[in-house]
VOBA-1610 file (N, C-alpha, C; in pm, whole numbers, padded with zeros to 5 digits, always signed):
BEGIN
Unk+04165+00306-08101Unk+04258+00348-07973Unk+04180+00407-07850Unk+04064+00464-07838Unk+03971+00515-07783Unk+03934+00380-07697Unk+03869+00261-07777Unk+03850+00145-07688Unk+03944+00117-07607Unk+04070+00116-07685Unk+04167+00048-07568Unk+04194+00115-07415Unk+04194+00289-07455Unk+04178+00334-07358Unk+04095+00325-07219Unk+03967+00335-07292Unk+03846+00312-07199Unk+03845+00171-07134Unk+03891+00056-07182Unk+03917-00059-07118Unk+04018-00042-07014Unk+04137+00025-07062Unk+04228-00010-06986Unk+04223+00098-06848Unk+04125+00243-06860Unk+04079+00303-06735Unk+03986+00217-06668Unk+03876+00149-06697Unk+03809+00082-06640Unk+03900-00035-06516Unk+03968-00095-06614Unk+04069-00211-06538Unk+04161-00101-06403Unk+04223-00031-06457Unk+04248+00078-06329Unk+04150+00133-06237Unk+04031+00151-06270Unk+03957+00174-06169Unk+03908+00081-06055Unk+03899-00048-06108Unk+03861-00171-06082Unk+03967-00211-05947Unk+04100-00181-06009Unk+04228-00218-05892Unk+04211-00134-05787Unk+04180+00000-05841Unk+04205+00122-05711Unk+04088+00092-05639Unk+03971+00039-05678Unk+03858+00016-05575Unk+03872-00088-05508Unk+03953-00218-05553Unk+03947-00311-05462Unk+04060-00322-05360Unk+04168-00229-05427Unk+04302-00191-05311Unk+04226-00098-05216Unk+04178-00003-05199Unk+04138+00087-05136Unk+04004+00029-05021Unk+03917-00068-05098Unk+03818-00102-05018Unk+03904-00219-04892Unk+04008-00280-04954Unk+04064-00365-04862Unk+04144-00282-04763Unk+04206-00174-04784Unk+04275-00066-04674Unk+04189-00002-04590Unk+04075+00028-04635Unk+03962+00100-04554Unk+03896-00027-04469Unk+03932-00143-04430Unk+03890-00248-04366Unk+03782-00206-04231Unk+03886-00100-04165Unk+03840-00068-04030Unk+03746+00035-04053Unk+03703+00110-04153Unk+03651+00238-04162Unk+03490+00180-04166Unk+03406+00282-04148Unk+03265+00279-04158Unk+03213+00208-04286Unk+03102+00173-04297Unk+03051+00125-04428Unk+03082+00220-04506Unk+03011+00351-04508Unk+02987+00474-04569Unk+03138+00510-04660Unk+03188+00517-04556Unk+03357+00555-04615Unk+03437+00444-04686Unk+03395+00331-04631Unk+03431+00199-04712Unk+03392+00177-04836Unk+03282+00260-04877Unk+03203+00198-05015Unk+03249+00375-05097Unk+03202+00443-05049Unk+03207+00599-05145Unk+03361+00621-05136Unk+03448+00618-05043Unk+03597+00622-05067Unk+03690+00570-05189Unk+03673+00459-05197Unk+03715+00384-05305Unk+03670+00423-05433Unk+03510+00419-05438Unk+03436+00477-05559Unk+03491+00603-05608Unk+03491+00682-05546Unk+03552+00825-05562Unk+03702+00822-05648Unk+03780+00733-05577Unk+03942+00720-05603Unk+03923+00650-05744Unk+03828+00550-05758Unk+03853+00482-05869Unk+03825+00543-05977Unk+03691+00649-05970Unk+03637+00716-06064Unk+03759+00822-06105Unk+03829+00872-06013Unk+03938+00979-06056Unk+04062+00903-06108Unk+04105+00798-06099Unk+04227+00720-06161Unk+04155+00667-06282Unk+04041+00649-06327Unk+03997+00604-06427Unk+03987+00715-06534Unk+03971+00830-06495Unk+03979+00936-06583Unk+04101+01006-06612Unk+04179+00995-06463Unk+04318+01044-06541Unk+04397+00932-06633Unk+04386+00810-06620Unk+04426+00719-06702Unk+04387+00743-06857Unk+04272+00744-06861Unk+04203+00772-06986Unk+04259+00876-07075Unk+04246+01011-07013Unk+04324+01112-07022Unk+04465+01120-07065Unk+04542+01050-06969Unk+04646+01024-07015Unk+04695+00923-07148Unk+04649+00818-07156Unk+04622+00741-07285Unk+04593+00821-07409Unk+04496+00888-07405Unk+04484+00981-07506Unk+04561+01081-07545Unk+04620+01160-07463Unk+04738+01266-07474Unk+04849+01155-07577Unk+04888+01034-07499Unk+04999+00981-07556Unk+04946+00953-07703Unk+04839+00905-07764Unk+04793+00900-07842Unk+04839+00998-07968Unk+04794+01114-07937Unk+04803+01237-07998Unk+04966+01279-08028Unk+05044+01221-07912Unk+05168+01235-07926Unk+05240+01156-08024Unk+05215+01030-08010Unk+05250+00938-08102Unk+05232+00981-08241Unk+05096+01006-08275Unk+05104+01060-08416Unk+05170+01142-08465Unk+05228+01264-08371Unk+05266+01394-08410Unk+05420+01312-08430Unk+05488+01217-08311Unk+05604+01214-08320Unk+05660+01107-08468Unk+05518+01033-08497Unk+05514+00974-08630Unk+05552+01035-08760Unk+05454+01154-08739Unk+05474+01229-08846Unk+05586+01313-08867Unk+05672+01367-08743Unk+05777+01427-08768Unk+05904+01324-08821Unk+05860+01173-08767Unk+05988+01102-08801Unk+05980+01068-08971Unk+05865+01084-09029Unk+05835+01037-09161Unk+05884+01193-09230Unk+05895+01318-09193Unk+05925+01428-09233Unk+06076+01420-09255Unk+06113+01392-09132Unk+06261+01368-09105Unk+06349+01280-09229Unk+06255+01200-09234Unk+06310+01073-09305Unk+06345+01133-09478Unk+06229+01189-09474Unk+06222+01285-09661Unk+06333+01372-09660Unk+06372+01405-09534Unk+06448+01537-09542Unk+06563+01499-09527Unk+06617+01404-09496Unk+06724+01326-09518Unk+06746+01236-09666Unk+06651+01170-09692Unk+06679+01133-09856Unk+06711+01251-09940Unk+06655+01373-09893Unk+06684+01479-10022Unk+06833+01495-09984Unk+06886+01554-09847Unk+07018+01562-09845Unk+07123+01450-09858Unk+07066+01304-09848Unk+07160+01226-09935Unk+07178+01225-10094Unk+07053+01292-10144Unk+07051+01298-10283Unk+07163+01395-10319Unk+07142+01542-10249Unk+07265+01634-10267Unk+07404+01586-10242Unk+07424+01512-10146Unk+07539+01472-10150Unk+07596+01362-10247Unk+07505+01308-10293Unk+07510+01209-10425Unk+07547+01287-10547Unk+07457+01360-10580Unk+07476+01496-10704Unk+07616+01574-10700Unk+07645+01582-10583Unk+07780+01679-10559Unk+07888+01606-10572Unk+07868+01454-10545Unk+07962+01376-10571Unk+08025+01338-10710Unk+07890+01324-10796Unk+07899+01311-10939Unk+07961+01427-11004Unk+07926+01550-10987Unk+07946+01682-11038Unk+08107+01704-11016Unk+08155+01681-10905Unk+08304+01657-10869Unk+08393+01600-10972Unk+08339+01510-11054Unk+08419+01437-11151Unk+08420+01525-11272Unk+08290+01600-11279Unk+08296+01690-11445Unk+08393+01787-11463Unk+08426+01799-11572Unk+08531+01923-11618Unk+08447+02035-11645Unk+08369+02055-11663Unk+08271+02214-11650Unk+08294+02257-11515Unk+08372+02359-11527Unk+08378+02435-11397Unk+08217+02498-11367Unk+08171+02544-11469Unk+08032+02607-11461Unk+07916+02498-11385Unk+07941+02380-11427Unk+07842+02284-11368Unk+07904+02257-11226Unk+07989+02256-11183Unk+08044+02215-11053Unk+08012+02331-11000Unk+08031+02454-10998Unk+07989+02583-10952Unk+07846+02581-10891Unk+07765+02536-11014Unk+07632+02525-10983Unk+07594+02465-10871Unk+07622+02301-10908Unk+07617+02214-10812Unk+07653+02263-10653Unk+07751+02310-10637Unk+07796+02381-10515Unk+07691+02462-10456Unk+07676+02553-10537Unk+07541+02650-10501Unk+07393+02579-10461Unk+07372+02471-10527Unk+07281+02388-10507Unk+07252+02331-10354Unk+07390+02255-10350Unk+07417+02208-10208Unk+07421+02290-10087Unk+07434+02423-10103Unk+07439+02523-10008Unk+07293+02535-09970Unk+07199+02594-10087Unk+07062+02628-10104Unk+06955+02509-10053Unk+06968+02418-10090Unk+06856+02314-10066Unk+06855+02238-09913Unk+06970+02230-09855Unk+06962+02211-09708Unk+06914+02358-09637Unk+06948+02505-09646Unk+06885+02590-09634Unk+06719+02599-09640Unk+06677+02547-09757Unk+06539+02590-09811Unk+06468+02478-09692Unk+06505+02353-09686Unk+06467+02250-09584Unk+06455+02305-09458Unk+06552+02345-09421Unk+06573+02392-09268Unk+06454+02504-09241Unk+06433+02629-09312Unk+06349+02722-09348Unk+06195+02663-09310Unk+06201+02558-09399Unk+06009+02540-09401Unk+06016+02404-09266Unk+06104+02383-09243Unk+06083+02322-09089Unk+06076+02422-09015Unk+06112+02504-08965Unk+06131+02624-08886Unk+05950+02677-08885Unk+05931+02731-09029Unk+05831+02833-09032Unk+05684+02739-09034Unk+05702+02621-09112Unk+05586+02551-09141Unk+05589+02401-09114Unk+05621+02378-09020Unk+05647+02216-08989Unk+05554+02126-09023Unk+05412+02192-09027Unk+05329+02092-09061Unk+05307+02077-09218Unk+05400+02135-09275Unk+05429+02114-09430Unk+05579+02046-09480Unk+05624+02025-09391Unk+05759+01963-09407Unk+05760+01850-09466Unk+05678+01747-09483Unk+05673+01623-09537Unk+05658+01626-09672Unk+05524+01701-09696Unk+05501+01723-09845Unk+05601+01820-09906Unk+05635+01904-09881Unk+05767+01988-09937Unk+05890+01914-09962Unk+05947+01822-09862Unk+06077+01754-09897Unk+06012+01638-09986Unk+05910+01593-09993Unk+05874+01476-10093Unk+05909+01528-10212Unk+05828+01664-10208Unk+05820+01711-10354Unk+05973+01756-10420Unk+06052+01813-10322Unk+06188+01838-10364Unk+06267+01759-10378Unk+06239+01634-10323Unk+06308+01478-10356Unk+06304+01440-10476Unk+06158+01454-10550Unk+06119+01430-10695Unk+06239+01494-10794Unk+06249+01645-10751Unk+06299+01720-10852Unk+06442+01689-10807Unk+06521+01640-10695Unk+06640+01629-10702Unk+06696+01512-10753Unk+06602+01399-10770Unk+06619+01287-10849Unk+06654+01300-11003Unk+06551+01390-11015Unk+06587+01420-11187Unk+06679+01492-11200Unk+06729+01599-11101Unk+06860+01647-11139Unk+06963+01572-11123Unk+06976+01473-11044Unk+07073+01355-11023Unk+07068+01313-11163Unk+06996+01278-11229Unk+06962+01208-11361Unk+07063+01274-11489Unk+07022+01426-11468Unk+07110+01536-11520Unk+07238+01523-11506Unk+07284+01539-11375Unk+07418+01547-11355Unk+07517+01416-11425Unk+07436+01290-11394Unk+07520+01166-11425Unk+07512+01168-11573Unk+07420+01221-11669Unk+07445+01210-11797Unk+07520+01333-11835Unk+07504+01414-11808Unk+07629+01506-11831Unk+07757+01449-11822Unk+07801+01409-11708Unk+07939+01337-11708Unk+07939+01231-11807Unk+07834+01164-11842Unk+07880+01061-11964Unk+07906+01134-12108Unk+07821+01220-12104Unk+07879+01308-12244Unk+07968+01339-12263Unk+08030+01416-12146Unk+08198+01464-12120Unk+08274+01344-12144Unk+08236+01209-12120Unk+08356+01139-12111Unk+08337+01065-12246Unk+08192+01070-12294Unk+08182+01010-12422Unk+08088+01066-12518Unk+08122+01168-12578Unk+08080+01281-12661Unk+08043+01176-12811Unk+08096+01081-12825Unk+08092+01026-12974Unk+07944+00962-12966Unk+07928+00951-12852Unk+07800+00853-12828Unk+07661+00924-12845Unk+07666+01066-12887Unk+07541+01138-12844Unk+07561+01240-12977Unk+07420+01270-13014Unk+07422+01378-13111Unk+07439+01514-13023Unk+07508+01603-13120Unk+07517+01750-13085Unk+07568+01766-12917Unk+07665+01674-12897Unk+07739+01672-12761Unk+07760+01842-12674Unk+07787+01899-12767Unk+07814+02037-12706Unk+07693+02111-12682Unk+07614+02118-12735Unk+07466+02138-12713Unk+07395+02090-12584Unk+07431+01972-12574Unk+07346+01882-12501Unk+07412+01916-12324Unk+07564+01950-12354Unk+07623+01945-12238Unk+07581+02098-12177Unk+07560+02186-12275Unk+07512+02327-12251Unk+07363+02360-12202Unk+07287+02250-12243Unk+07177+02233-12189Unk+07155+02162-12042Unk+07236+02110-12015Unk+07278+02049-11865Unk+07297+02166-11799Unk+07397+02226-11824Unk+07447+02318-11724Unk+07295+02449-11689Unk+07234+02480-11793Unk+07124+02559-11794Unk+07007+02497-11720Unk+06997+02375-11696Unk+06899+02279-11615Unk+06939+02316-11481Unk+07049+02279-11450Unk+07102+02303-11330Unk+07073+02417-11260Unk+07112+02503-11348Unk+07097+02667-11320Unk+06945+02677-11270Unk+06849+02625-11361Unk+06688+02649-11322Unk+06678+02587-11184Unk+06733+02506-11170Unk+06694+02446-11044Unk+06730+02531-10929Unk+06859+02572-10941Unk+06903+02631-10831Unk+06837+02778-10789Unk+06790+02834-10908Unk+06721+02963-10956Unk+06557+02889-10863Unk+06524+02794-10853Unk+06379+02770-10810Unk+06386+02718-10674Unk+06507+02660-10602Unk+06552+02655-10478Unk+06546+02799-10399Unk+06634+02894-10472Unk+06643+03005-10429Unk+06522+03113-10401Unk+06417+03088-10528Unk+06327+03150-10510Unk+06225+03112-10404Unk+06251+02975-10390Unk+06163+02896-10292Unk+06215+02951-10118Unk+06306+03004-10107Unk+06346+03011-09987Unk+06319+03191-09962Unk+06319+03253-10077Unk+06277+03400-10068Unk+06114+03392-10026Unk+06038+03319-10094Unk+05910+03291-10069Unk+05829+03276-09912Unk+05917+03138-09839Unk+05926+03089-09717Unk+05988+03253-09633Unk+06048+03293-09655Unk+06107+03425-09590Unk+05968+03527-09630Unk+05928+03510-09675Unk+05814+03641-09720Unk+05678+03579-09604Unk+05683+03455-09593Unk+05556+03374-09496Unk+05481+03360-09626Unk+05501+03346-09762Unk+05378+03323-09894Unk+05412+03171-09875Unk+05363+03114-09807Unk+05370+02957-09814Unk+05284+02858-09927Unk+05144+02951-09947Unk+05047+02913-10044Unk+05136+02942-10194Unk+05220+03057-10200Unk+05288+03029-10337Unk+05383+02952-10333Unk+05444+02914-10221Unk+05574+02824-10244Unk+05518+02681-10281Unk+05374+02648-10211Unk+05337+02526-10251Unk+05264+02527-10429Unk+05242+02639-10439Unk+05240+02640-10588Unk+05370+02620-10659Unk+05429+02687-10634Unk+05559+02669-10697Unk+05612+02499-10688Unk+05629+02436-10560Unk+05670+02308-10608Unk+05556+02242-10655Unk+05424+02262-10688Unk+05334+02174-10755Unk+05363+02212-10898Unk+05412+02313-10981Unk+05406+02339-11109Unk+05554+02353-11152Unk+05683+02356-11071Unk+05785+02363-11147Unk+05813+02218-11225Unk+05893+02269-11337Unk+05910+02134-11412Unk+06039+02073-11346Unk+06036+01980-11337Unk+06180+01887-11276Unk+06308+01922-11406Unk+06423+01963-11394Unk+06523+01976-11517Unk+06536+01846-11539Unk+06571+01851-11676Unk+06588+01726-11757Unk+06661+01758-11910Unk+06736+01656-11941Unk+06804+01661-12015Unk+06714+01680-12183Unk+06759+01737-12281Unk+06667+01757-12429Unk+06654+01639-12437Unk+06567+01616-12524Unk+06537+01436-12603Unk+06646+01429-12687Unk+06707+01341-12681Unk+06795+01289-12777Unk+06744+01277-12899Unk+06793+01305-13032Unk+06760+01282-13184Unk+06814+01178-13197Unk+06774+01059-13198Unk+06793+00937-13187Unk+06734+00849-13304Unk+06758+00828-13456Unk+06632+00772-13524Unk+06607+00638-13534Unk+06439+00653-13497Unk+06384+00514-13453Unk+06450+00387-13516Unk+06463+00379-13603Unk+06573+00258-13681Unk+06678+00219-13621Unk+06737+00310-13537Unk+06876+00309-13486Unk+06837+00249-13324Unk+06705+00294-13278Unk+06709+00309-13137Unk+06649+00171-13103Unk+06684+00107-13019Unk+06608+00017-12948Unk+06527+00017-12870Unk+06531+00162-12838Unk+06401+00174-12723Unk+06338+00277-12763Unk+06276+00277-12886Unk+06198+00385-12979Unk+06071+00389-12895Unk+06012+00299-12827Unk+05876+00315-12764Unk+05907+00401-12637Unk+06003+00417-12594Unk+06051+00525-12466Unk+05984+00689-12525Unk+05934+00732-12459Unk+05903+00882-12514Unk+06008+00938-12466Unk+06119+00927-12397Unk+06211+00991-12353Unk+06339+00990-12469Unk+06297+00904-12575Unk+06423+00858-12622Unk+06385+00865-12789Unk+06243+00936-12813Unk+06186+00953-12958Unk+06241+01059-12995Unk+06266+01055-13129Unk+06314+01175-13203Unk+06212+01246-13224Unk+06211+01358-13245Unk+06083+01494-13288Unk+06125+01498-13388Unk+05971+01524-13440Unk+05950+01524-13588Unk+06001+01698-13629Unk+06093+01691-13762Unk+06161+01814-13810Unk+06093+01925-13837Unk+06088+02044-13800Unk+05986+02143-13837Unk+06022+02202-13955Unk+06156+02196-14029Unk+06171+02200-14149Unk+06088+02093-14250Unk+06029+02122-14342Unk+05984+02010-14442Unk+06113+01966-14537Unk+06175+02047-14559Unk+06305+01978-14650Unk+06402+01870-14543Unk+06379+01861-14443Unk+06459+01792-14330Unk+06367+01641-14346Unk+06227+01634-14402Unk+06171+01505-14390Unk+06250+01425-14471Unk+06264+01286-14457Unk+06316+01152-14544Unk+06233+01163-14675
//
């Protein structure tokens, strides 16, 4: 970009010099030479400065656009989670999701206002957690609809409600940290919080066609009497 601005500045300087040299055809030789030269130098400097400033502005605008894109992705996920939760029979889950739908947009707005340079990274990490939360809510709905397909469905439902509650607590605590200006602690919170997820389903390996997936492997029984 610097090379481009330099070449453009030289071209502008040449055009200004030629134009002024032609306009001062009736002036003395001294004025005709030095006048266009001074104006050409001034034009070149102004042009280069303007182009360099534009490059910085373009970089800032690109960052803002990317950060806004991550924000929109988060808000789209919030709307999607809210829609899926609206079909759940659990009042507790629906209430927690409604709370989440209020807290997450407010968190993003406050980060944007207090630390706009960290908005992209914050929204990107929050988006990952929201994607995990979306999976929880979807699975919750399927357990409600088809409890026979799951081991201990009632326990799984309770765990799902707790996962949503933990996420709401995380987002609320993050707002408090942003309000306190403790952005370093906020970033540590984002980096270390575990995305909420449903407990591992205890499906015997012999009956599980996806037994190689660590998310679906059965845990080893802690009681020796439970060993086959």
